[in-house]
C-alpha positions as CSV (number, residue, x, y, z in Angstrom):
1,X,146.5,119.5,145.5
2,X,144.1,120.3,142.9
3,X,140.5,118.6,143.1
4,X,141.2,116.3,140.1
5,X,144.2,115.0,141.5
6,X,142.5,114.6,144.9
7,X,139.9,112.7,143.3
8,X,142.4,110.6,141.0
9,X,144.5,109.7,144.0
10,X,141.1,108.4,146.0
11,X,139.8,106.2,143.4
12,X,143.4,104.5,142.5
13,X,143.9,104.1,146.2
14,X,140.6,102.4,146.8
15,X,140.4,99.8,144.1
16,X,138.1,97.6,145.2
17,X,135.4,99.9,145.9
18,X,136.2,101.5,142.4
19,X,136.0,98.3,140.8
20,X,132.9,97.7,142.4
21,X,131.3,101.1,141.3
22,X,132.8,100.7,138.0
23,X,130.6,97.2,137.6
24,X,127.6,98.8,138.9
25,X,127.9,101.8,136.3
26,X,128.8,99.2,133.2
27,X,125.5,97.4,134.2
28,X,123.6,100.5,134.5
29,X,125.1,101.9,131.2
30,X,124.4,98.9,129.1
31,X,120.8,98.3,130.4
32,X,119.7,102.1,129.4
33,X,121.5,101.8,126.3
34,X,119.8,98.8,125.5
35,X,116.4,100.0,126.3
36,X,116.8,103.1,124.4
37,X,118.0,101.1,121.4
38,X,114.9,98.9,121.5
39,X,112.9,101.9,121.9
40,X,114.2,103.5,118.9
41,X,113.9,100.2,116.9
42,X,110.2,100.4,117.8
43,X,109.7,103.8,116.4
44,X,110.9,102.6,113.4
45,X,108.9,99.7,113.1
46,X,105.9,101.7,113.9
47,X,106.8,104.3,111.5
48,X,107.1,102.0,108.5
49,X,104.5,100.1,109.8
50,X,101.8,102.7,110.4
51,X,103.1,105.3,107.7
52,X,99.5,105.1,105.6
53,X,97.6,104.4,109.0
54,X,98.4,106.7,111.7
55,X,96.8,110.0,109.5
56,X,94.2,108.3,107.8
57,X,90.6,107.2,108.7
58,X,88.0,105.0,107.0
59,X,84.6,105.1,106.1
60,X,82.3,102.0,107.0
61,X,79.1,100.8,107.5
62,X,77.5,101.4,110.9
63,X,76.6,98.1,112.0
64,X,74.6,98.9,114.8
65,X,72.0,100.6,112.2
66,X,73.0,99.1,108.9
67,X,73.1,95.5,108.2
68,X,75.2,96.2,104.8
69,X,74.4,93.7,101.8
70,X,72.9,90.8,101.9
71,X,75.9,88.9,103.1
72,X,76.7,91.5,105.5
73,X,79.3,93.9,103.6
74,X,79.8,97.2,103.0
75,X,77.2,99.4,100.9
76,X,78.8,102.8,100.8
77,X,77.6,105.1,98.2
78,X,80.1,106.4,95.2
79,X,78.8,109.9,95.6
80,X,79.3,110.2,99.4
81,X,83.3,108.8,99.2
82,X,83.4,111.7,96.1
83,X,82.3,114.5,98.9
84,X,84.7,113.5,101.4
85,X,87.6,112.9,99.2
86,X,87.2,116.6,98.3
87,X,87.6,118.0,101.6
88,X,90.9,120.2,101.9
89,X,93.6,118.2,103.7
90,X,92.6,114.9,102.4
91,X,95.7,113.9,99.8
92,X,94.8,110.5,98.9
93,X,91.8,108.0,99.2
94,X,91.1,104.4,98.4
95,X,87.7,102.9,97.7
96,X,87.1,99.1,97.5
97,X,84.0,97.0,96.1
98,X,84.4,93.4,96.8
99,X,82.5,91.0,94.0
100,X,82.1,87.1,93.6
101,X,83.6,86.2,90.2
102,X,84.3,82.6,88.7
103,X,87.1,81.7,86.9
104,X,86.7,80.7,83.0
105,X,89.9,78.2,82.2
106,X,91.7,78.4,85.3
107,X,91.6,76.7,88.7
108,X,91.5,78.1,92.1
109,X,93.8,76.7,94.9
110,X,92.1,74.3,97.3
111,X,92.0,73.7,100.7
112,X,94.2,71.0,102.2
113,X,91.0,69.3,103.5
114,X,89.0,70.0,100.3
115,X,87.3,67.0,100.5
116,X,85.2,68.7,103.5
117,X,84.4,71.4,101.5
118,X,83.6,69.2,98.1
119,X,81.0,67.3,100.0
120,X,79.0,70.1,100.1
121,X,77.4,69.3,96.7
122,X,75.5,72.8,96.4
123,X,78.8,75.1,97.2
124,X,80.5,72.5,94.4
125,X,78.6,73.2,92.1
126,X,78.1,77.1,92.4
127,X,81.1,78.3,93.8
128,X,84.0,75.7,92.8
129,X,85.6,78.1,91.0
130,X,84.4,81.3,92.7
131,X,87.3,84.1,93.8
132,X,86.6,87.0,95.6
133,X,87.5,90.4,93.6
134,X,88.8,93.3,95.5
135,X,88.1,96.2,93.2
136,X,90.4,99.3,94.4
137,X,91.7,102.8,92.8
138,X,95.0,102.3,94.7
139,X,96.3,98.9,95.7
140,X,99.2,100.3,97.6
141,X,97.3,102.0,100.3
142,X,95.1,98.9,100.8
143,X,95.0,98.0,104.8
144,X,96.3,94.5,103.7
145,X,99.5,95.7,102.1
146,X,99.9,98.3,104.9
147,X,99.8,95.8,107.4
148,X,102.1,94.0,105.4
149,X,99.7,90.9,105.4
150,X,100.2,90.9,101.7
151,X,103.6,92.2,100.0
152,X,104.1,92.8,96.4
153,X,106.6,90.9,94.9
154,X,106.8,91.6,91.4
155,X,105.1,94.3,88.9
156,X,103.4,97.2,90.2
157,X,100.5,98.4,92.2
158,X,97.4,99.3,90.8
159,X,96.4,103.0,89.9
160,X,93.2,105.1,89.5
161,X,93.5,105.1,85.8
162,X,93.7,101.4,85.5
163,X,91.4,99.2,83.5
164,X,90.8,95.5,83.1
165,X,94.0,94.8,85.3
166,X,94.7,92.7,88.1
167,X,97.1,91.6,90.9
168,X,97.2,88.0,92.0
169,X,99.1,85.9,94.3
170,X,102.4,84.1,93.5
171,X,100.7,80.8,94.7
172,X,97.7,81.1,92.1
173,X,100.4,81.9,89.2
174,X,102.3,78.9,90.2
175,X,99.5,76.4,89.9
176,X,98.2,78.0,86.9
177,X,101.6,79.1,85.2
178,X,101.0,82.7,84.8
179,X,103.6,85.7,85.1
180,X,103.3,89.4,84.2
181,X,101.3,90.6,81.5
182,X,99.4,87.4,81.4
183,X,95.6,87.8,80.7
184,X,92.6,86.1,83.0
185,X,89.2,85.9,81.9
186,X,86.5,86.3,84.9
187,X,82.7,86.1,85.1
188,X,80.3,87.4,87.3
189,X,78.9,84.5,89.9
190,X,74.7,85.1,89.6
191,X,74.6,82.8,92.9
192,X,76.3,85.5,95.1
193,X,73.8,87.0,97.4
194,X,75.1,90.3,97.1
195,X,75.2,90.2,93.0
196,X,71.3,91.8,92.9
197,X,71.1,91.7,89.0
198,X,72.5,88.1,89.0
199,X,74.8,89.0,86.5
200,X,77.4,86.8,84.6
201,X,79.0,89.1,82.5
202,X,82.6,88.4,81.3
203,X,85.7,90.3,81.3
204,X,89.1,89.8,80.4
205,X,92.0,91.4,82.6
206,X,95.7,91.5,82.7
207,X,98.3,90.4,85.5
208,X,100.1,93.9,86.3
209,X,101.2,92.7,89.6
210,X,102.1,89.9,91.9
211,X,102.0,89.6,95.7
212,X,103.2,87.1,98.2
213,X,101.3,86.4,101.9
214,X,100.4,83.2,103.6
215,X,97.0,82.3,106.0
216,X,98.4,82.3,109.4
217,X,95.1,80.4,110.8
218,X,92.5,77.7,109.9
219,X,90.5,78.3,106.5
220,X,86.8,76.7,106.1
221,X,86.7,77.9,102.5
222,X,89.0,78.1,99.2
223,X,87.7,81.9,99.2
224,X,89.7,82.6,102.5
225,X,92.9,81.8,101.0
226,X,95.4,84.3,100.3
227,X,96.6,82.4,97.0
228,X,93.0,83.0,95.9
229,X,92.6,86.6,96.5
230,X,92.3,88.9,93.4
231,X,92.9,92.6,93.5
232,X,91.6,94.5,90.6
233,X,90.8,98.2,89.3
234,X,86.9,99.1,90.0
235,X,86.2,99.2,86.3
236,X,86.3,95.5,86.3
237,X,84.5,94.9,89.3
238,X,81.7,97.3,88.0
239,X,81.8,95.2,84.9
240,X,81.3,91.7,86.8
241,X,78.5,92.9,88.7
242,X,76.8,94.8,85.8
243,X,76.6,98.2,88.1
244,X,75.4,101.3,86.5
245,X,77.5,104.4,86.5
246,X,77.1,106.2,89.9
247,X,74.7,103.2,91.2
248,X,77.7,100.8,92.5
249,X,78.4,100.2,96.2
250,X,81.5,100.0,98.0
251,X,82.7,97.7,100.7
252,X,84.6,100.7,102.8
253,X,86.8,103.7,101.7
254,X,90.0,105.1,103.4
255,X,91.4,108.6,103.4
256,X,94.8,109.7,104.0
257,X,95.2,113.4,105.4
258,X,97.9,115.4,104.9
259,X,100.7,115.7,107.5
260,X,99.9,119.2,108.7
261,X,96.5,118.6,109.0
262,X,94.8,117.0,112.1
263,X,92.6,114.1,111.3
264,X,90.1,114.7,113.7
265,X,89.8,117.9,112.4
266,X,89.0,116.4,108.8
267,X,87.0,113.8,110.3
268,X,84.5,116.6,111.8
269,X,84.4,118.6,108.5
270,X,83.6,115.4,107.1
271,X,80.7,114.7,109.3
272,X,79.2,118.1,108.2
273,X,78.8,116.5,104.7
274,X,74.9,115.8,103.8
275,X,75.5,112.0,103.9
276,X,73.4,109.6,106.0
277,X,75.5,109.4,109.2
278,X,72.8,107.1,110.8
279,X,73.8,104.3,108.4
280,X,77.7,105.2,108.2
281,X,80.5,106.0,110.4
282,X,84.3,107.4,110.3
283,X,86.8,105.6,112.1
284,X,90.5,106.5,112.8
285,X,92.5,103.7,110.9
286,X,94.8,103.0,113.6
287,X,91.6,101.4,115.4
288,X,91.2,99.2,112.8
289,X,94.5,97.4,113.9
290,X,93.6,96.8,117.5
291,X,96.3,94.0,118.1
292,X,99.1,95.9,116.1
293,X,98.4,99.1,118.5
294,X,98.5,96.7,121.6
295,X,101.5,95.1,120.4
296,X,103.7,98.3,120.0
297,X,102.2,99.6,123.4
298,X,103.1,96.3,124.9
299,X,106.7,96.6,123.7
300,X,107.1,100.3,124.8
301,X,105.4,99.4,128.3
302,X,108.1,96.7,128.8
303,X,110.6,98.7,127.6
304,X,109.8,102.0,129.6
305,X,109.5,99.5,132.6
306,X,113.0,98.0,132.1
307,X,114.3,101.6,131.8
308,X,112.6,103.3,134.9
309,X,113.7,99.9,136.9
310,X,117.2,100.4,135.6
311,X,117.5,104.0,136.8
312,X,115.9,103.4,139.8
313,X,117.7,100.4,140.7
314,X,121.1,102.0,139.8
315,X,120.2,105.0,142.3
316,X,119.6,102.7,144.9
317,X,122.4,100.5,144.7
318,X,124.9,103.3,143.7
319,X,123.3,105.2,146.9
320,X,124.1,102.3,149.0
321,X,127.7,101.9,148.0
322,X,128.2,105.4,148.1
323,X,126.9,105.8,151.6
324,X,129.3,103.6,152.8
325,X,132.1,105.0,150.6
326,X,131.4,108.9,152.1
327,X,130.8,107.4,155.7
328,X,133.8,106.2,155.7
329,X,135.5,109.7,155.0
330,X,133.9,111.4,157.7
331,X,137.3,112.5,159.0
332,X,138.6,113.7,155.5
333,X,135.2,115.8,155.3
334,X,135.2,117.0,158.7
335,X,138.9,118.4,158.2
336,X,138.2,119.8,154.7
337,X,135.5,121.8,156.4
338,X,137.6,122.5,159.4
339,X,139.9,124.2,156.7
340,X,137.5,126.2,155.3
341,X,137.0,123.9,151.9
342,X,133.6,124.8,150.8
343,X,130.9,121.9,150.7
344,X,130.3,122.6,147.0
345,X,133.8,121.9,146.1
346,X,133.7,118.6,148.9
347,X,130.6,117.3,146.8
348,X,132.6,118.4,143.5
349,X,135.1,115.9,144.3
350,X,133.1,113.3,144.8
351,X,131.1,113.7,141.7
352,X,134.3,113.9,139.9
353,X,135.6,110.8,141.5
354,X,132.3,108.9,140.4
355,X,132.6,110.7,136.8
356,X,136.4,109.4,135.9
357,X,135.2,105.9,136.9
358,X,132.0,106.0,134.4
359,X,134.4,107.4,131.3
360,X,136.0,103.8,131.0
361,X,132.4,102.5,132.1
362,X,130.6,104.1,129.3
363,X,133.1,102.7,126.7
364,X,132.8,99.4,127.8
365,X,128.8,99.4,128.0
366,X,129.2,100.6,124.6
367,X,130.4,97.4,123.3
368,X,128.8,95.2,126.0
369,X,125.6,97.0,124.7
370,X,126.2,96.4,120.8
371,X,126.6,92.9,121.7
372,X,123.4,92.2,124.1
373,X,121.2,94.5,122.8
374,X,119.5,92.5,120.2
375,X,119.1,89.5,122.6
376,X,117.6,91.9,125.2
377,X,115.3,93.2,122.6
378,X,114.1,89.8,121.6
379,X,113.8,88.6,125.1
380,X,111.2,91.7,125.7
381,X,109.4,91.3,122.2
382,X,109.1,87.5,123.2
383,X,107.2,88.8,126.6
384,X,105.3,91.2,124.5
385,X,104.0,88.5,121.9
386,X,102.8,86.3,124.8
387,X,101.1,89.2,126.7
388,X,99.6,90.2,123.6
389,X,98.4,86.5,122.5
390,X,97.1,85.9,125.5
391,X,95.3,88.9,126.0
392,X,93.5,88.9,122.6
393,X,92.6,85.0,123.1
394,X,90.9,86.1,126.2
395,X,89.0,88.8,124.5
396,X,87.8,86.6,121.5
397,X,87.3,83.3,123.6
398,X,84.8,81.2,121.5
399,X,84.4,83.4,118.5
400,X,85.4,82.4,115.2
401,X,86.7,85.3,113.0
402,X,88.1,83.8,110.3
403,X,91.2,83.6,108.7
404,X,90.9,85.7,105.8
405,X,93.6,88.7,104.7
406,X,91.7,91.3,106.3
407,X,90.7,89.6,109.8
408,X,94.6,88.6,110.0
409,X,95.6,92.1,109.1
410,X,93.7,93.4,111.9
411,X,95.2,90.8,114.1
412,X,98.8,91.6,112.9
413,X,101.2,92.0,115.6
414,X,104.8,93.3,115.8
415,X,106.9,89.9,115.5
416,X,110.5,91.1,114.9
417,X,112.8,94.1,116.1
418,X,116.3,95.0,114.2
419,X,117.7,96.3,117.3
420,X,121.5,98.5,116.6
421,X,123.2,100.5,118.8
422,X,125.1,103.8,117.5
423,X,127.1,106.6,119.1
424,X,124.0,109.0,119.1
425,X,122.5,106.6,121.6
426,X,125.4,106.8,123.6
427,X,125.3,110.2,124.2
428,X,121.7,109.9,125.6
429,X,123.1,107.2,128.2
430,X,126.0,109.2,129.5
431,X,123.5,112.1,129.8
432,X,121.3,109.9,131.9
433,X,124.4,108.4,133.6
434,X,125.6,111.6,134.8
435,X,122.3,112.6,136.1
436,X,122.3,109.2,138.4
437,X,125.8,109.7,139.6
438,X,124.8,113.2,140.8
439,X,121.7,112.2,142.4
440,X,123.2,109.5,143.9
441,X,126.0,111.7,145.4
442,X,123.4,114.2,146.7
443,X,121.2,111.6,148.5
444,X,124.5,109.9,150.5
445,X,126.3,113.3,150.9
446,X,124.0,115.5,152.2
447,X,123.4,113.9,155.8
448,X,127.4,114.2,156.2
449,X,128.1,117.4,154.2
450,X,125.9,119.8,156.7
451,X,127.3,118.2,159.8
452,X,129.7,120.7,162.1
453,X,133.4,119.5,161.9
454,X,133.3,118.7,165.3
455,X,130.4,116.2,164.9
456,X,132.1,114.7,162.0
457,X,135.7,114.2,163.9
458,X,133.9,112.7,167.1
459,X,133.6,108.9,167.3
460,X,135.1,108.2,163.8
461,X,136.5,105.0,165.1
């Protein structure tokens, strides 16, 4: 009788034991398939979220030695940014300049508890129509869009060649009955501490894009509301503060490195430039999203834990079941050894028996995995969110970080996973499943297979 027939004969004769092993393999395969699918989904989310973050770094003020502007904003020099952007390996860059401007003929959105803000009569008089205008040369690279805190809904992003152009929030557009192509008048607010020239220059900008986004935290000023965010070209912000060419200052700058170039290498080259590095520093951009990175690490950690636990538990349970199974076949093993059947052939039959059982178990687990993987992913995600939220709360206990888009962008975490199962994932499950079977068989059979036939045939009862 061939080894295949022997294997088939045994598993069909021992139906109960076969069914138990089948259920163990189905459970194992389903969990492994789910964890592989969840990791793949997390990889996709990570790639989409960090596509402009992973291979980039930012230039910021060194707050240990540089207090920044009068209200603590960045004071980067334009010529320093120009030097860095010309380093080989840098493919794109974004520079940002924040100014305070008053709306002319339009109204910003107010806080829900706006009376509290309006009770401060001095602020009401000086800043009631004030909004923060972020000047940039490429809004698509802005961290707030990269982190999906803001999302472009209509129109297009700002380009380096733009002049007198602006992106506005859909809430502001709705309140003031604005649409793409409409014009807005702005003027510099001379009461802003950062407006060194006390400029009240006016300029007119055209709406080229409308974005969405919603505050998640409590706000203390209408200027923190996403609805009142204005993103314009740098020509506009320079005009509002009456900056002379070459003498404007910027909040920060981000540099995207070509994929084949190492970020650390480019940063090292940048630090060789004649720039006052006591006042400024270069930071890998993923460090500006610590909560997002913590969120991803948490999901990977929990998923890896489930994966390793599933494999280890499967090996242990399968080994215990096989130990009873194989130990009950001492006579069969002893007779085969006495007849000169090789140890490899005997172990091969055991492996073949489990492989035959595993085939339908893999098929069943594929369909069960498609049904439960999303649910398992949601459970892991829920646990991750809880863990990261508690961790961040402990780290920021007692601190008021504000609720503007930049702060909330930095505290972004993964809140959804779209888990899907495909046949490619199943191939990995089959490989891992077969490895588990071989390991379990080796663990349980090695003690008996190296005994002499006489030892195996004695005291069988």
